[in-house]
C-alpha positions as CSV (number, residue, x, y, z in Angstrom):
1,M,51.9,153.7,-12.5
2,L,51.1,150.3,-14.0
3,V,48.9,149.5,-11.0
4,I,46.9,152.7,-11.6
5,V,46.5,151.8,-15.3
6,L,45.4,148.3,-14.4
7,I,42.9,149.6,-11.8
8,F,41.6,152.2,-14.3
9,N,41.2,149.4,-17.0
10,V,39.4,147.2,-14.5
11,L,37.0,150.0,-13.6
12,I,36.4,150.8,-17.3
13,S,35.8,147.0,-17.9
14,L,33.4,146.8,-14.9
15,L,31.6,149.9,-16.2
16,C,31.3,148.4,-19.7
17,L,30.1,145.1,-18.2
18,Y,27.4,147.0,-16.2
19,V,26.3,148.9,-19.4
20,A,26.2,145.7,-21.4
21,W,24.1,144.0,-18.7
22,Q,21.6,147.0,-18.7
23,V,21.4,146.8,-22.5
24,W,20.7,143.1,-22.3
25,N,18.0,143.7,-19.7
26,L,16.5,146.4,-21.9
27,R,16.6,144.1,-24.9
28,Q,14.7,141.4,-22.9
29,A,12.1,144.0,-21.8
30,L,11.6,145.2,-25.4
31,A,11.3,141.6,-26.6
32,N,8.7,140.9,-24.0
33,A,6.8,144.1,-24.9
34,A,6.9,143.1,-28.6
35,E,5.5,139.7,-27.8
36,I,2.7,141.3,-25.7
37,M,1.9,143.8,-28.5
38,T,1.8,140.9,-31.1
39,A,-0.5,138.9,-28.9
40,A,-2.8,141.9,-28.3
41,E,-2.8,142.6,-32.1
42,R,-3.8,139.0,-32.8
43,S,-6.6,139.1,-30.2
44,V,-8.0,142.4,-31.6
45,Y,-7.8,141.0,-35.1
46,N,-9.7,137.8,-34.0
47,V,-12.4,139.9,-32.4
48,L,-12.8,142.5,-35.1
49,H,-12.0,140.9,-38.4
50,N,-15.7,139.9,-38.8
51,A,-17.0,143.2,-37.6
52,P,-17.7,144.8,-41.1
53,D,-19.8,141.8,-42.1
54,A,-21.6,141.9,-38.7
55,I,-22.2,145.6,-39.0
56,E,-23.6,145.2,-42.5
57,K,-25.9,142.4,-41.4
58,G,-27.1,144.5,-38.5
59,Q,-27.8,147.4,-40.9
60,L,-29.8,145.2,-43.3
61,G,-31.7,143.7,-40.4
62,A,-32.5,147.2,-39.1
63,D,-33.7,148.2,-42.6
64,R,-35.9,145.1,-42.8
65,L,-37.3,145.7,-39.4
66,R,-38.0,149.4,-40.2
67,H,-39.9,148.3,-43.4
68,S,-41.9,145.7,-41.5
69,Y,-42.8,148.2,-38.8
70,Q,-44.1,150.6,-41.5
71,R,-46.2,147.9,-43.1
72,L,-47.6,146.9,-39.7
73,E,-48.4,150.6,-38.9
74,L,-50.3,150.8,-42.2
75,Q,-52.2,147.6,-41.4
76,I,-53.0,148.9,-37.9
77,K,-54.4,152.1,-39.4
78,Q,-56.5,150.1,-41.9
79,I,-57.8,147.9,-39.1
80,R,-58.7,150.9,-37.0
81,Q,-60.6,152.4,-40.0
82,V,-62.5,149.1,-40.4
83,L,-63.3,149.0,-36.7
84,M,-64.5,152.5,-36.8
85,L,-66.7,151.7,-39.8
86,L,-68.1,148.6,-38.1
87,G,-68.8,150.7,-35.0
88,L,-70.6,153.2,-37.1
89,V,-72.6,150.5,-38.9
90,N,-73.4,149.0,-35.5
91,S,-74.6,152.3,-34.1
92,I,-76.7,152.9,-37.2
93,W,-78.1,149.4,-37.0
94,R,-79.0,149.8,-33.3
95,S,-80.6,153.2,-33.9
96,T,-82.5,151.8,-36.8
97,V,-83.7,148.8,-34.8
98,N,-84.6,151.1,-31.9
99,S,-86.5,153.5,-34.2
100,V,-88.3,150.7,-35.8
101,S,-89.3,149.2,-32.5
102,T,-90.4,152.6,-31.1
103,S,-92.1,153.5,-34.4
104,K,-94.2,150.3,-34.2
105,V,-95.4,151.3,-30.7
106,S,-96.0,155.0,-31.7
107,S,-97.2,154.4,-35.2
108,R,-100.7,153.9,-33.9
109,H,-100.7,157.4,-32.6
110,K,-98.7,159.4,-35.2
111,P,-99.1,159.9,-38.9
112,L,-96.5,158.3,-41.2
113,K,-93.4,160.3,-42.0
114,S,-92.6,161.0,-45.6
115,S,-89.3,162.9,-45.9
116,P,-85.9,161.4,-44.8
117,E,-85.5,164.1,-42.2
118,E,-88.8,163.1,-40.6
119,K,-88.0,159.3,-40.7
120,Y,-84.7,159.5,-38.8
121,S,-83.7,161.2,-35.6
122,S,-81.0,163.9,-35.7
123,E,-78.5,161.4,-34.2
124,Q,-79.4,158.9,-37.0
125,L,-79.0,161.5,-39.7
126,H,-75.6,162.5,-38.2
127,N,-74.5,158.9,-38.3
128,L,-75.7,158.5,-41.9
129,K,-73.7,161.5,-42.9
130,R,-70.6,160.2,-41.2
131,H,-71.0,156.9,-42.9
132,R,-71.3,158.5,-46.3
133,Q,-68.3,160.7,-45.7
134,L,-66.2,157.6,-44.7
135,R,-67.4,155.8,-47.8
136,K,-66.3,158.8,-49.9
137,R,-62.9,159.0,-48.3
138,K,-62.4,155.3,-48.8
139,G,-63.4,155.5,-52.4
140,H,-60.9,158.4,-53.0
141,G,-58.1,156.7,-51.0
142,S,-58.1,153.4,-52.9
143,R,-57.7,155.0,-56.4
């Protein structure tokens, strides 16, 4: 009977030793996992701790860029208006020069024209009206 008790105690001791060894392995695995998690947390912190400042700087930069873009669009619009006006003046100038040169040639054969409608061709009158309209718009827009 004593041998059975001793064998039983040895089996229980071996079982407890096996369980203790498994607990020890589990503790080691959990300690390693904790170290890995701590290292990952440090890495994430190092990468992201400046993120709010960087995001704020990015938002401010985007705002400045948006305002600059709007100013440039306005300047482009103004430049286009000036170019259109210069084109109109150029076309009026050319038509006036052409009409003066043709009127010198034909003035010998035709009587002098007295009214504005008679002095200018229909295209010249159209250009003059457009020029006056542009000047009126520009006068109203700058107030």
